[in-house]
C-alpha positions as CSV (number, residue, x, y, z in Angstrom):
1,M,10.6,12.7,3.5
2,R,12.2,13.3,-0.4
3,S,12.5,9.9,-1.3
4,Y,8.8,9.6,-0.1
5,E,7.7,12.3,-2.6
6,K,10.6,10.9,-5.2
7,E,8.5,7.0,-4.5
8,R,5.2,8.8,-4.8
9,K,5.0,10.7,-7.9
10,E,6.4,7.8,-9.5
11,I,3.9,5.5,-8.2
12,E,1.1,8.3,-9.2
13,K,2.9,7.8,-13.4
14,S,3.0,4.2,-12.8
15,L,-0.6,3.3,-12.1
16,P,-2.4,5.0,-14.7
17,R,-0.4,3.1,-17.2
18,A,-1.3,0.3,-15.3
19,R,-1.9,-3.0,-18.3
20,S,-4.1,-5.1,-15.9
21,L,-6.9,-3.9,-13.4
22,I,-5.7,-2.7,-10.0
23,H,-5.7,-5.1,-7.3
24,F,-6.1,-3.9,-3.5
25,T,-4.8,-6.3,-0.7
26,M,-4.8,-5.2,3.1
27,D,-3.5,-6.7,6.2
28,L,-3.2,-6.0,9.6
29,W,-0.5,-7.0,12.0
30,T,0.8,-6.0,15.2
31,S,4.5,-5.3,15.1
32,L,7.2,-6.9,17.2
33,N,7.5,-3.3,19.3
34,H,3.6,-3.9,20.2
35,L,2.7,-1.5,17.2
36,A,-0.8,-2.0,15.8
37,L,-0.6,-1.4,11.6
38,L,-2.6,-1.6,8.4
39,G,-0.8,-1.8,5.2
40,I,-2.5,-1.0,2.3
41,V,-0.7,-2.6,-1.5
42,A,-1.1,-2.1,-5.3
43,H,-0.7,-5.0,-7.4
44,F,-0.9,-4.0,-11.3
45,V,1.0,-5.3,-14.4
46,D,2.9,-2.0,-15.7
47,S,3.6,-0.8,-18.5
48,T,6.4,-2.9,-19.5
49,G,4.5,-6.4,-18.2
50,Y,6.1,-6.5,-15.3
51,L,3.8,-7.6,-12.2
52,N,4.3,-4.7,-9.8
53,R,3.2,-3.8,-6.4
54,A,3.5,-0.3,-4.9
55,L,3.5,0.0,-1.3
56,L,-0.3,3.1,-1.1
57,A,-0.4,3.2,2.8
58,L,0.9,2.6,6.1
59,R,-1.4,3.5,9.6
60,E,-1.3,2.9,12.8
61,I,-3.5,1.5,14.1
62,E,-5.2,2.6,17.5
63,G,-6.6,-0.3,19.7
64,V,-7.7,-3.8,19.2
65,H,-7.9,-5.0,15.6
66,S,-11.7,-4.6,14.9
67,G,-13.2,-4.1,11.7
68,E,-14.4,-0.4,12.9
69,N,-10.9,0.2,13.6
70,Q,-9.9,-1.0,10.2
71,Y,-11.3,3.0,8.2
């Protein structure tokens, strides 16, 4: 939990300082142990000019991989 909180705070600090627009990607896949997972990632150029990415969410999806299940 400490690691999560530390990373969350770093992401909260870095996103407002981004030197570019923030772009989001989402991906839905099934893990090797048959869990349907939805990941949301932010992509941006940070304050030092480095292309960065940050995992914002990783959520288990119940049921089929349909659009209705991805909210």
